[in-house]
C-alpha positions in Angstrom: -23.0 13.6 -9.2 -21.9 15.7 -6.2 -18.8 14.4 -4.5 -17.8 12.2 -7.5 -15.0 13.3 -9.8 -15.9 12.4 -13.3 -15.0 13.6 -16.8 -17.6 15.9 -18.3 -18.7 13.3 -20.8 -19.1 10.5 -18.2 -20.9 12.9 -15.9 -23.3 13.9 -18.6 -24.2 10.3 -19.3 -24.5 9.5 -15.6 -26.8 12.5 -15.1 -29.0 11.3 -18.0 -29.3 7.9 -16.4 -30.3 9.4 -13.1 -32.9 11.5 -14.9 -34.3 8.4 -16.6 -34.6 6.7 -13.2 -36.3 9.8 -11.7 -38.7 10.1 -14.6 -39.8 6.4 -14.6 -43.5 6.2 -14.5 -43.8 2.5 -13.5 -41.9 0.0 -11.4 -40.8 -1.9 -14.6 -39.5 1.3 -16.2 -37.6 2.2 -13.0 -36.1 -1.3 -12.8 -35.0 -1.1 -16.4 -33.5 2.3 -16.0 -31.6 1.1 -12.9 -30.3 -1.9 -14.8 -29.2 0.3 -17.6 -27.3 2.5 -15.1 -25.7 -0.6 -13.5 -24.6 -1.7 -16.9 -23.1 1.7 -17.5 -21.0 1.5 -14.3 -20.0 -2.1 -15.2 -18.7 -0.9 -18.5 -16.7 1.8 -16.9 -15.4 -0.7 -14.3 -14.5 -3.2 -17.0 -12.7 -0.7 -19.1 -10.6 0.6 -16.2 -11.9 4.1 -16.9 -12.3 5.0 -13.2 -10.7 4.0 -9.9 -12.4 1.4 -7.6 -13.6 4.1 -5.1 -15.4 6.1 -7.8 -17.0 2.9 -9.3 -18.3 2.0 -5.8 -19.7 5.5 -5.4 -21.5 5.3 -8.7 -23.0 1.9 -7.9 -24.3 3.3 -4.6 -25.7 6.5 -6.2 -27.6 4.5 -8.9 -28.8 1.8 -6.4 -30.2 4.4 -4.0 -31.9 6.4 -6.8 -33.5 3.2 -8.2 -34.6 2.0 -4.8 -36.1 5.4 -3.9 -37.9 5.5 -7.2 -39.3 2.0 -6.8 -40.5 2.8 -3.3 -42.2 6.0 -4.5 -44.0 4.0 -7.3 -45.0 1.0 -5.1 -48.7 0.7 -4.4 -49.7 1.7 -0.9 
């Protein structure tokens, strides 16, 4: 989570979600992990736990990670 200021607990959870996306062994698992990460950010946003800029950064980080993993798993 370089460049994003998060509390240690939120950062640990975010790192776990990124790891799940990276470890996904199928497109379905990657999509589910990405959806889980999006839900995590939505929860943070809804609770007002982070400012809008940080929320936007998290959405981008998880979206890029999910897209990259899906591309790497796509059949050639």
